[in-house]
C-alpha angles and dihedrals in degrees: 000000000000120000124211112222141182111223119205114203121185114260093002140089118271116265126215119210147135129262125190092220136011115259118263121222089252096054119110099189137037122216109209120186123206097012116195143150120270092263092053098256125130121270108254094223093056130077112251094244095054113120103171134029130191113216124190112241091231087066095055120090096191141322128234117205110217121214116264126227090263092054092048092056092059110109116209130199111308125188118218 
């Protein structure tokens, strides 16, 4: 199952991408597929045909895990 993530890099714009599994505490790199800006545009520092990027963990400030389609379908308590 792929996870959509929002990757925060120091002094740079946040990057959205997908990872096959969440990083473990022992991982030193993170493989991100389909990296792009929040608005869906290409990252200016990557070639246009790049589909995956390996970022070293020491360059990542923090990672947000975005809700998947299944999680968005869950309906909570609603007052009528």
